[in-house]
N, C-alpha and C positions, 0 to 999 in steps of 0.2 A: 323565283318570282311567284304569288299566290295564284290557286287556280280558284275562278268564280266555277263557283256549281250552281244548276238550279236546282230550285226545291224539290224533294223526293217526297212522293203523297204515298199515302197508305196503298193507293191502288199500285202506285209501280212496284211495290214491296210486296204486292198479293203472291203474284207468281213465284218469285224468287223463295219467300218463306214455304210458299204449300211444298215444293220442291224439295226444301231441307227436313220439313217436317217428315216426307215421305223417303227421304235416305234416312233418317233419325231412325224413324218407326220403322225398317225393315226388319223381318225375322229375323232373317239369315247374315244381313251385312250391316245392319243398324250400328252395333258397336265398331266398328271401323270405322264410321264416317261421327260418332259419336268421340273419338279418340283421335280421329283428325281435327276438327273443330277446337276440341282441348289445348293441343300442341298450338293452332295458331292463334289462340288467345291467350296464352299462358306468357308471364311476366319474367320467366327466368331467360338469362342469354340463350341468344342459337345458335352458339357457336363452342361451348366448352361445356364440358362437363362439371356441372356445379357440386359444392362441395357434400351437400345432400345426396347427391346421385350418389356420389362415390365410397359414402358412407354405408348407402343402399346396399352397393353391388357387393363391398366386404362383410356382410353379414348372413351368417349360414342362414336365422331363416329367411330372408328372401328367398335365396335359393330351392330352400323346402318349400316359401307359396309358391313360387312356380312350378317345381315337381307335382303341388299338390293340383296345382289348374290343371295340369294333361293328366292327370289319372281323370278328374272328375268331368273337364269337356273332350279331353283327343287334339285337343286343341297344344298345340306343341309349343310356339312361344306366346309369353307373359308378359306384362307391362303395368304398371300403375298408371293412372292417367294423365302425371302430367311427367311420365317419360319420355324424350323422343328417344329412345332407343327399347328394344328386346331384349330378352331372356330366355333362355332355354337349359332344361336338364333334359341330356339325351344319352343314352344307353349305345352303345359300341362293342362289340366285339360278340361271343358268345357262339362263334361259327368260324370254320377254315376260310379260305378261298374260295375253295370249289365248294361249298356250299352256301356261299354269298355268290357267286356267281351264277348258278344253277334259280335263286331264289328272282334274283336279277331278272333272269330270261325267261321265267315264269312269269312275272309282272309287269314285262314289258318287250314282252314278245313283236309288236309290228311296229316300233318307234326306230326303224332303221333311216331315218333320216335328221329325229332330231338324239335318242339317246342309244340307240343301238351302236352306235362307231364307237361308241367309249367302254363298251361292255368288258371287252377288252381288257380293260385302265385293271379291273378288278383282280386279275392273273399277277399283275405286276405290282400290287400294292405290297407294302412292308408285310411279312407273315402276321397273319389276324391272333389275338388272343382269343384261345379256347373258354376264356372265364369273362365276361359280362362286365363292363366297367360304367359308371355313371361322367361323364365330362359336362362342366359348365362352357355354355355359350351365351354370346352375349353378339348382336346383329344392331348394328347403328353406322353413321352415314362418316364418310371423311371428313366432313367439313369439322368433327370433333377433334384432329388430330394434330389443328395449330398447325396447316401447310397451307403454300400457296394454290395459288390457282389453278398455278400450272406444277407438276412436281411430277416427279419422278415415278414409276410403278414402284420398286423397291423399296422407297420411302416408308410408303404404306405397308408389304407386303412385307412385314417382318414383324419381329416380335418390340412390343410399347413395356416395357420392366415398370415402366413409371404410374402406368395406370394398369398394371397386373394382366398385361394379355398378352401371350401367346400365341404360335404358331399351333390350327387345327390339325390332329392325325389323317394322314392322306384317307380314312375308310369313313371319318367323318360326310361328305357329301353322302355318300351310298344310303347310308344306315338315312342319315335327314332326311334322302327324296322318300323312301318309302311312307314315310309320315307328313309330309305336307302336301297338300294336293288344291292350293290355290296361291294365286301369285297378284297383288295389286298395284304395287308399285313398276312406275312408267320407269324407272333404274334398274339394272341389275343388280344381284346381289354379289360378290364374288369371296371366296371362304381362303382367307388365308392360308397358306401354307408352303412348304419345301417341300416338292413331294419333284423326283426325277426318274419317273421308272424307264425301264430298261430297255423298251422300245423306242426311246429317243434319242435316234442318233446324236444330236445336236448336244453336246454335255453343256455347250455354254446359254441352255434354256432350261428350263422348268415349265410345270406342268398346273394350273390351277383350275380350278369347275368354280361354277357359276351359276344362278339358278336365273329366271327371266321370263316375260312376259313375253309369248309370243303371239304374234299378227294372227288376228282369224279365231284364236281358240279360247276369249273372256278370261276368263281371271285364269286358265288351265296354265299351271308350274312349269316350266321345261329347262331342263336341267343341261348342259353343253362345259365342253374342255377348251382350254386353249394352253398353248405353248408361246412362251413368252422369255424371251433373252433376259439373260441376268439382269443387264445392263440397259436395257431398254428403257426410253424414255416416256414411253406411252402413260398415260396418266389417265383415268375412265373421270375423273370428274370430281366435285368434292359433294355431290348430289348422291351422286354412288354408294351403296351400303356395300358393307363390309361383315362378315362372321369372323371373332377373335376365340380360343378359349381364354375362359376368363381361370387366373389362378388364387384361389379363394386364400387371404392370409391368415398363415397360421397365428391359433390364438398362441 
C-alpha cells in the first residue's frame, strides 16, 4: 500500500539539518557521525562482504595504513569511509602474566564491579610471550556471516577460513582494553576466542570477553567476561559486533 505523505517544507527540515550539521562538525565525534552517514547512504549490499572489501583486507598495504593511522592518531580502529567494518594492528605480548596483571591492577584499581572481577583471568591465560608480536584484527557485525536471524553461538564463535578469520589469542582483550577508551554502539562487541581457564570448573563451558557501553557512563567502554556452554544455543543477534583475527594470505 502506498503511503501518502504531506509535503515537507524547508522550515520542517531546519531543525534536523541543524542537528546533523552540529553532529558532523563536532571536533571530537564528528568523524564518527560522518562515518555513520556514509554507511547509511552507501549502495553496496548490507549483508555481504563485497569482492572489493575482501581484496582490501587481503592487501598488506591496507594493514600498513591501519597501523600508520594508529601511530598518528592513537585511535586503534581504522576504516575507509565505505567500509561497514573496522580493522586494527594490535601489539600483544612483551611481558609475562605477572607483569600484565600488575599493569591491569594499576590502571583499573577501582572497577571491582565491572573489571576487577576478571583480573584473576590474567593468571590463567596461556603463558604470555616475552616477545611482542603484531596481530591483525577485524571488527564486524554478525550479519556478514550468512547466518539466520536465530543461530547458535558456536556457529559464529569459530574460525571462518573462507574469510581468513580465526580465533583471537585470549590475551587480545586485555591488551586492547589498554588502548580503547570509548564505545559508541548500542550492541556489545564479542571477541571470538577459544579459552578454557583453569578456574572454569565446568569443562563444557568456555570463556569469552566482550566490550560494551555501560548505562550512565556516557561513551565509556566497559569490559566483561561470559562463561558459555559449548553447545549453548544463545545468539546475540545479527547486529552484534564481533572481533576476529585476520590471517593475511601468503603471497
